[in-house]
C-alpha positions as CSV (number, residue, x, y, z in Angstrom):
1,X,-9.9,28.8,16.5
2,X,-7.5,28.7,19.5
3,X,-8.2,26.8,22.7
4,X,-5.0,27.2,24.8
5,X,-6.2,25.4,27.9
6,X,-7.6,22.1,26.6
7,X,-6.0,18.8,27.2
8,X,-4.9,16.9,24.1
9,X,-4.2,13.2,24.4
10,X,-2.0,10.9,22.2
11,X,0.8,13.4,21.7
12,X,4.0,14.7,23.3
13,X,3.3,18.2,21.7
14,X,-0.2,19.1,22.7
15,X,0.3,22.8,21.8
16,X,0.3,21.9,18.1
17,X,-3.4,20.7,18.5
18,X,-4.8,23.6,20.5
19,X,-5.6,25.6,17.4
20,X,-7.6,24.5,14.4
21,X,-8.4,25.9,11.0
22,X,-11.9,25.1,9.8
23,X,-13.3,25.1,6.3
24,X,-10.0,25.1,4.4
25,X,-10.4,24.3,0.7
26,X,-6.7,24.5,-0.3
27,X,-3.2,25.1,0.9
28,X,-0.1,25.9,-1.3
29,X,3.5,26.4,-0.2
30,X,6.5,27.1,-2.3
31,X,9.2,24.4,-2.0
32,X,12.3,23.3,-3.9
33,X,11.6,20.3,-6.2
34,X,12.4,17.0,-4.5
35,X,11.1,14.4,-2.1
36,X,9.3,15.3,1.2
37,X,7.3,13.7,4.0
38,X,4.2,15.7,4.7
39,X,2.6,15.2,8.1
40,X,-1.0,16.5,8.6
41,X,-1.8,17.0,12.2
42,X,-5.5,16.7,13.3
43,X,-7.6,16.7,16.5
44,X,-11.3,17.3,17.0
45,X,-11.7,20.0,19.6
46,X,-14.9,21.7,18.7
47,X,-17.4,20.9,21.4
48,X,-20.4,20.5,19.0
49,X,-18.8,17.5,17.3
50,X,-19.5,14.6,19.7
51,X,-19.2,11.5,17.6
52,X,-18.0,9.8,14.4
53,X,-19.1,11.0,11.0
54,X,-19.8,14.6,12.0
55,X,-16.7,16.1,10.5
56,X,-15.7,14.1,7.5
57,X,-13.8,15.4,4.5
58,X,-11.5,14.3,1.7
59,X,-8.1,15.7,0.8
60,X,-5.5,15.4,-1.9
61,X,-1.8,16.0,-1.2
62,X,0.2,16.2,-4.5
63,X,-2.0,13.5,-6.1
64,X,-2.2,11.3,-3.0
65,X,-6.0,11.2,-2.3
66,X,-7.5,10.4,1.0
67,X,-11.3,9.9,0.8
68,X,-13.9,10.3,3.5
69,X,-11.4,11.0,6.3
70,X,-13.2,10.9,9.7
71,X,-10.8,12.4,12.3
72,X,-13.0,11.2,15.2
73,X,-12.7,7.6,14.1
74,X,-9.0,7.8,13.3
75,X,-8.0,9.6,16.6
76,X,-10.4,7.6,18.7
77,X,-12.5,10.5,19.9
78,X,-12.4,14.2,20.8
79,X,-9.2,16.0,21.9
80,X,-6.9,13.2,20.6
81,X,-4.1,13.9,18.2
82,X,-3.9,12.0,14.9
83,X,-1.2,12.4,12.2
84,X,-1.6,11.4,8.6
85,X,1.8,10.9,7.0
86,X,2.2,11.2,3.2
87,X,5.4,10.9,1.1
88,X,5.4,13.3,-1.8
89,X,7.5,14.4,-4.7
90,X,7.5,18.1,-5.6
91,X,8.1,18.7,-9.3
92,X,6.5,22.2,-9.9
93,X,8.1,24.2,-7.1
94,X,5.1,24.0,-4.7
95,X,3.2,21.7,-2.4
96,X,-0.5,21.7,-3.1
97,X,-3.2,20.3,-0.8
98,X,-6.9,20.4,-1.5
99,X,-9.7,19.8,1.0
100,X,-13.3,18.8,0.2
101,X,-16.1,18.7,2.7
102,X,-18.2,15.5,3.0
103,X,-21.6,15.9,4.5
104,X,-22.3,18.6,7.1
105,X,-18.9,18.9,8.7
106,X,-16.1,20.7,7.0
107,X,-12.4,20.2,6.8
108,X,-10.4,21.0,9.9
109,X,-6.6,20.8,10.4
110,X,-4.3,21.8,13.3
111,X,-0.9,21.8,11.5
112,X,1.0,20.9,8.4
113,X,4.6,19.7,8.8
114,X,6.9,19.4,5.8
115,X,10.1,17.3,6.2
116,X,12.7,17.0,3.4
117,X,13.5,13.4,2.6
118,X,17.0,12.4,3.6
């Protein structure tokens, strides 16, 4: 869902957070084997979510599990950017991310940034 006119706090690049993808279960992207930094960009922008615990989910990035992620709590409220940074090693030619809903709210994400390690 795209919301081009909303104000996003806690970022120098608000345009990254003005669109969200809801209900994702998985993401896969072909990459050369090696080390990378994966940055997952989040913001709660859906008006119905008005407090902590309403959009919790777990995710796994190449074996790095994050359980019970609550974006509202991590970001400090609605329309605030939050980035989860995860170092990964790709050994099978692709980046794999899985998302699992916790409770009523489903997974939501604004962007996935993949940076080769230097």
